[in-house]
C-alpha positions in Angstrom: 42.4 -28.3 -2.0 44.0 -28.3 1.4 43.1 -31.3 3.5 41.3 -30.7 6.7 44.2 -32.0 8.8 46.5 -29.4 7.2 49.9 -29.9 5.8 50.3 -31.4 2.4 48.0 -31.3 -0.6 46.4 -34.3 -2.3 44.5 -35.1 -5.4 40.9 -35.9 -4.5 37.7 -36.6 -6.4 34.9 -34.1 -5.5 31.3 -33.4 -6.3 30.7 -29.8 -7.3 27.3 -28.0 -7.5 26.6 -24.6 -9.0 24.9 -22.5 -11.6 26.0 -21.6 -15.1 26.6 -17.9 -15.6 24.8 -15.8 -18.2 27.9 -15.9 -20.4 27.5 -19.6 -20.8 31.0 -20.2 -19.6 31.3 -19.2 -16.0 30.3 -21.7 -13.3 29.3 -20.2 -10.0 29.9 -23.0 -7.4 27.5 -23.3 -4.5 29.2 -26.3 -2.8 32.1 -28.7 -3.3 32.7 -31.8 -1.3 34.6 -35.1 -1.4 32.9 -37.6 -3.7 31.6 -40.8 -2.3 34.4 -43.2 -1.7 37.0 -40.4 -1.8 40.1 -40.9 0.1 40.3 -37.5 1.7 38.3 -35.1 3.8 37.9 -31.7 2.3 37.1 -28.3 3.7 33.8 -27.0 2.2 34.2 -23.9 0.1 32.1 -20.9 0.9 28.8 -20.8 -0.7 28.6 -18.9 -4.0 26.0 -17.4 -6.3 23.3 -16.2 -3.9 20.8 -14.0 -5.8 19.9 -10.8 -3.8 17.5 -9.4 -6.4 17.3 -7.4 -9.7 20.2 -9.2 -11.1 22.5 -8.6 -8.1 24.3 -11.7 -6.9 26.7 -12.2 -4.0 29.2 -14.5 -5.8 31.4 -15.4 -2.9 32.2 -14.6 0.7 35.5 -16.0 2.2 35.7 -15.5 6.0 38.9 -15.7 8.0 38.1 -15.3 11.6 41.8 -15.7 12.6 42.7 -12.6 10.6 39.4 -10.9 11.4 38.5 -10.3 7.8 36.1 -11.3 5.0 36.5 -11.0 1.3 33.3 -10.5 -0.7 32.5 -10.5 -4.4 29.3 -9.0 -5.6 28.1 -8.9 -9.2 25.3 -6.9 -11.0 23.8 -7.6 -14.4 23.8 -3.9 -15.0 26.5 -1.5 -16.2 25.8 1.2 -13.6 27.3 1.7 -10.2 26.9 -1.1 -7.5 26.6 -0.7 -3.7 26.6 -3.4 -1.0 26.9 -3.0 2.7 25.7 -3.9 6.2 23.2 -2.0 8.3 21.3 -2.1 11.5 18.6 -4.9 11.7 15.1 -3.6 11.0 16.4 -0.4 9.4 17.0 0.8 5.9 19.6 2.8 3.9 20.5 5.0 6.9 20.6 2.4 9.5 17.7 4.1 11.3 19.8 7.3 11.3 22.6 5.4 13.1 24.6 4.8 9.9 25.0 2.1 7.3 28.5 0.7 6.3 28.5 0.5 2.5 31.0 -0.3 -0.2 30.3 1.4 -3.6 31.8 0.4 -6.9 32.0 3.2 -9.5 34.2 4.1 -12.5 36.6 5.7 -9.9 37.1 2.5 -8.0 35.7 1.2 -4.7 34.9 3.6 -1.9 33.5 3.0 1.6 30.7 5.3 2.9 29.0 5.8 6.2 25.5 6.7 5.2 23.2 8.5 7.7 20.9 10.5 5.3 18.7 9.8 2.4 20.8 11.4 -0.2 23.7 10.6 -2.6 26.8 10.1 -0.3 29.8 12.2 -1.0 32.4 11.5 1.8 33.7 8.1 0.8 37.2 6.8 1.5 39.2 4.6 -0.9 39.2 0.8 -0.1 42.7 -0.8 -0.4 43.1 -3.9 -2.6 39.5 -3.6 -3.8 38.5 -4.0 -7.5 35.6 -2.7 -9.5 35.1 -3.8 -13.1 32.4 -2.6 -15.5 32.7 -4.9 -18.5 30.2 -6.4 -21.0 27.2 -4.7 -19.4 27.9 -6.0 -16.0 29.5 -4.6 -12.9 31.6 -6.7 -10.4 33.1 -5.6 -7.1 35.5 -7.4 -4.8 36.5 -6.0 -1.4 38.1 -7.1 1.8 37.1 -5.6 5.2 37.4 -6.5 8.9 34.8 -8.4 10.7 34.9 -6.2 13.7 33.4 -2.8 13.8 34.7 0.6 14.9 34.2 4.2 14.3 31.8 4.6 11.3 32.0 0.8 10.7 29.5 -1.9 11.5 30.4 -5.3 12.8 29.9 -8.5 10.8 29.0 -11.7 12.7 29.7 -14.9 10.8 27.4 -17.6 12.1 24.6 -15.1 12.6 22.4 -13.2 10.2 23.3 -9.7 9.5 21.1 -7.2 7.6 22.6 -6.2 4.2 21.5 -3.6 1.8 22.3 -3.3 -1.9 21.6 -0.9 -4.7 22.4 -0.4 -8.4 22.5 2.8 -10.6 21.1 3.3 -14.0 23.1 1.8 -16.9 24.4 5.3 -17.9 25.4 6.3 -14.4 28.8 4.9 -13.4 29.8 7.7 -11.1 27.1 7.7 -8.4 25.7 10.9 -9.8 22.1 10.0 -9.2 19.9 7.8 -7.0 19.5 4.1 -7.6 17.3 2.4 -10.1 16.8 -0.6 -7.8 17.6 -1.5 -4.2 16.9 -4.1 -1.6 17.5 -5.5 1.8 18.4 -9.0 2.8 19.3 -11.0 5.9 22.0 -13.6 5.5 24.8 -15.2 7.3 28.0 -14.1 5.4 29.8 -17.1 6.9 27.3 -19.7 5.5 25.6 -18.5 2.4 24.2 -22.1 1.9 21.7 -21.1 4.5 20.1 -18.9 1.9 19.1 -15.3 1.6 16.0 -14.0 3.3 14.7 -10.9 1.6 13.5 -8.2 4.0 10.4 -6.1 3.0 9.3 -3.1 5.0 5.6 -2.3 5.6 4.7 1.3 4.9 1.2 0.9 6.1 1.7 3.2 9.1 3.1 5.9 6.8 0.3 5.5 4.3 -2.2 6.0 7.1 -0.2 9.1 8.3 -0.4 10.7 4.8 -4.1 9.9 4.3 -5.3 11.1 7.8 -3.2 14.2 7.8 -4.2 15.2 4.2 -7.8 15.2 5.3 -7.2 16.9 8.6 -4.9 19.7 7.4 -6.2 20.0 3.9 -9.9 19.8 4.6 -11.1 20.0 8.2 -8.8 22.7 9.6 -9.3 25.3 6.8 -13.0 24.6 6.2 -13.8 24.6 9.9 -12.1 28.0 10.3 -13.8 29.4 7.2 -17.3 28.4 8.5 -16.7 30.2 11.7 -15.4 33.3 10.0 -17.8 33.5 7.0 -21.2 32.0 7.9 -22.2 33.7 11.1 -24.6 36.2 9.4 -26.2 34.1 6.7 -29.8 35.2 6.3 -32.3 32.6 7.5 -29.8 30.4 9.4 -31.0 28.9 12.7 -29.4 30.5 15.7 -26.0 28.9 16.4 -26.0 26.8 13.2 -22.6 28.0 12.2 -21.1 27.0 15.5 -22.5 23.5 15.3 -21.0 23.0 11.8 -17.7 24.6 12.9 -17.5 22.3 16.0 -18.3 19.1 14.1 -15.7 19.6 11.4 -13.0 20.7 13.8 -13.6 17.7 16.1 -13.3 15.4 13.1 -10.1 17.1 12.1 -8.8 16.9 15.6 -9.4 13.1 15.7 -7.9 12.5 12.2 -4.8 14.5 13.1 -4.3 12.6 16.3 -4.5 9.3 14.4 -2.2 10.6 11.6 0.5 11.8 14.0 0.4 8.6 16.0 1.0 6.5 12.8 3.8 8.8 11.8 5.5 8.5 15.2 5.2 4.8 15.1 6.9 4.5 11.7 9.7 7.0 12.5 10.5 5.1 15.7 11.7 2.1 13.6 13.3 4.1 10.7 14.9 7.4 11.8 17.2 8.3 14.7 14.8 11.1 15.9 11.5 12.6 15.0 12.6 16.1 14.0 15.4 15.8 11.4 13.4 17.3 8.5 11.6 20.6 8.1 8.4 18.7 7.4 8.4 17.2 10.9 9.0 20.6 12.5 6.3 22.4 10.6 3.9 19.5 11.1 4.6 19.5 14.8 3.8 23.2 15.2 0.6 22.8 13.2 -0.5 19.8 15.2 0.1 21.3 18.6 -1.9 24.4 17.8 -4.7 22.4 16.3 -4.7 20.0 19.2 -5.1 22.9 21.7 -8.0 24.5 19.9 -10.9 22.5 21.4 -9.2 22.7 24.8 -9.0 26.5 24.9 -12.6 26.6 23.4 -13.8 24.7 26.4 -12.6 27.5 28.8 -13.9 30.4 26.7 -15.5 33.3 28.7 -19.2 33.9 27.9 -19.9 36.5 25.3 -21.3 39.8 26.4 -25.1 40.3 26.5 -26.7 42.3 23.7 -25.9 46.0 24.1 -23.2 45.3 26.6 -19.4 45.9 25.9 -17.2 42.9 25.4 -15.2 41.9 28.4 -11.4 42.0 28.4 -11.2 38.3 29.1 -13.5 37.5 26.1 -11.5 39.8 23.8 -8.2 38.2 24.8 -9.6 34.7 24.3 -11.0 35.5 20.9 -7.7 36.8 19.7 -5.8 33.8 21.0 -8.3 31.3 19.6 -8.6 32.9 16.2 -4.9 33.7 15.7 -3.7 30.3 16.8 -6.3 28.6 14.6 -5.3 30.5 11.5 -1.6 29.8 12.2 -2.5 26.1 12.5 -4.3 26.3 9.1 -1.4 27.8 7.2 1.2 25.7 9.0 -0.8 22.6 8.1 -0.7 23.8 4.4 3.1 24.1 4.8 3.3 20.5 6.2 1.3 19.1 3.2 3.7 20.8 0.7 6.9 19.9 2.7 5.8 16.3 3.2 5.2 15.8 -0.5 8.5 17.3 -1.4 10.3 15.2 1.1 8.9 11.9 -0.3 9.8 13.0 -3.8 13.3 14.0 -2.8 13.9 10.5 -1.4 13.2 9.3 -4.9 11.7 6.0 -3.9 14.5 5.2 -1.4 12.0 4.7 1.4 8.6 5.6 0.1 7.0 5.3 -3.3 6.3 8.5 -5.2 2.6 7.6 -5.2 2.6 8.3 -1.5 3.6 11.9 -2.2 1.0 12.2 -5.0 -1.8 11.0 -2.6 -0.9 13.5 0.1 -0.5 16.4 -2.3 -3.6 15.8 -4.3 -6.0 15.2 -1.4 -4.5 18.0 0.8 -4.3 20.6 -2.0 -7.8 19.8 -3.2 -9.2 20.6 0.2 -7.2 23.8 0.5 -8.1 25.0 -3.0 -11.8 24.5 -2.5 -11.5 26.4 0.9 -9.9 29.4 -0.9 -12.6 29.3 -3.5 -15.3 29.3 -0.8 -13.8 32.2 1.0 -13.7 34.2 -2.2 -17.3 33.3 -2.9 -18.4 34.6 0.5 -16.7 37.9 -0.1 -18.8 38.4 -3.3 -22.0 36.8 -2.0 -22.2 36.2 1.8 -25.6 34.4 1.4 -24.5 32.0 -1.4 -26.0 28.6 -1.8 -23.0 26.8 -0.2 -23.1 28.9 2.9 -26.8 28.5 3.3 -26.5 24.7 2.9 -23.8 24.5 5.5 -25.9 26.3 8.1 -29.2 24.9 7.0 -30.7 28.2 5.9 -32.8 26.7 3.1 -33.8 28.6 0.0 -33.2 32.3 -0.1 -36.3 34.4 0.8 -37.4 37.3 -1.4 -36.8 40.8 0.0 -39.8 42.2 1.8 -42.0 44.7 -0.2 -43.3 48.0 1.1 -47.1 47.7 1.8 -49.3 49.8 -0.5 -52.8 51.1 0.0 -53.3 51.0 -3.7 -52.9 47.2 -4.1 -55.8 44.9 -3.1 -56.9 41.4 -3.9 -58.3 41.1 -7.4 -60.5 38.2 -8.3 -59.6 36.3 -11.5 -61.0 38.0 -14.5 -62.6 40.8 -12.5 -62.1 44.4 -11.6 -60.0 45.3 -8.5 -61.9 45.0 -5.3 -62.8 48.0 -3.3 -60.7 48.7 -0.3 -62.2 47.5 3.0 -64.0 50.2 4.9 -62.2 51.9 7.6 -63.6 51.4 11.1 -65.6 54.4 12.3 -66.9 55.3 15.7 -70.5 54.1 16.0 -73.1 56.6 17.4 -75.8 55.3 19.7 -79.0 57.2 20.8 -79.6 54.8 23.7 -77.1 53.2 26.0 -78.8 49.8 25.5 -77.9 49.9 21.8 -74.2 50.0 22.5 -72.3 46.7 22.6 -71.2 45.7 26.1 -67.5 45.7 25.2 -67.7 49.2 23.8 -69.5 50.9 26.7 -67.2 53.0 28.7 -69.2 54.9 31.3 -67.5 57.8 33.1 -67.9 57.6 36.8 -70.7 59.7 38.4 -72.5 59.8 35.0 -75.9 61.6 35.7 -79.2 60.4 34.0 -82.6 62.0 34.3 -84.3 58.7 33.9 -82.8 55.8 35.9 -84.1 53.4 33.3 -81.7 54.9 30.8 -78.7 54.0 32.8 -76.7 50.8 32.0 -77.1 47.8 34.2 -73.7 48.3 35.6 -75.1 51.0 37.9 -76.2 54.7 38.0 -76.2 57.7 40.2 -79.1 60.3 40.7 -79.3 63.7 42.3 -79.9 63.8 46.0 -83.5 63.8 47.0 -84.7 62.0 43.8 -86.8 58.9 44.6 
């Protein structure tokens, strides 16, 4: 050990602390200092043996600020490839899209990668004087790099916490052929590992909410609301305007759910990705959302329909085409967003999101779309089916009307058919006083020989008669 004052070397008594390695022979020192009563002041060794997770340990980190370099040794209790690097605080594998500076140990040696995408990196450069050993079911990497940053390099700040990421491959993958089997993020001061390692966990709550709300909006509300408007207008027995009320309620719910889902997605992407439109899913989803968002707005300015028997106005015809066409485009673009979103999560292979997130979105969204297609097919076969009638409140189906028959009459139980009711006939009266008042229709200037025969309403007699 070199004394603090520099110069010569001395024999000193020291107290050493550390942990015994898994092989039972290797001692990983965490500190070494002069023993009580020792005659020399020693320089503390860098901390050693900090566990990062899943059997990955940063064994040592030797910092030399004068030479602007740090030498790091990392070990994994796995025989697959090993990666360790520095990234942007609060980000993940890609550094929020700005890049992560990562050293990777494989059977071909140690290479340095600048990672900006969630995929297996391929453009690494060889690291001089670095070692990578895969022996006895373990992998160990030692590399030296500058503390300062530069083009495609991130700066390391001893004395401050940096954000570090690590990952290991499957035991049978020594060439970085596939994604990792475990990964993690930690914040630590590379110049003082004694200060400990603080594991960093990312909350995916906003993305879970995005998946759930958008699966319901795009998988259920948008297609079902459109189908109700297209397939239930002429259901027999439905109250007037019932289809429109059902259509409006479902689409308003879908509009609100989509608004919440998109807001949650934007909030998550702001802290994870460099921009909002770097994947096909985000582009397809944006188009679907904008079209769906505008639907209630253009519905609010719709021209009034033509009166019965009147031709449809040009303005109404144009509005109907725009409203219907943009609505159906939104429905099918929403379907595309569900599929592309599930595929994106699965392609990341657990790098950022669990596979269960993709399963949730695909199952909920596809279930809604599948039932929508079945409903449309059912209405083509039977427009007055039970589901359509229930949606518009038409109740039970009424029997078709029968043609009235003069032959059929009420028949008492156990008796012969009743005779038909008599047809009304014109009643003949010999005297006007016998005629009911409501049936008397006297022509004007009716002449009577006897004034007493005339009705009370009045009479007329020849001139000169008393």
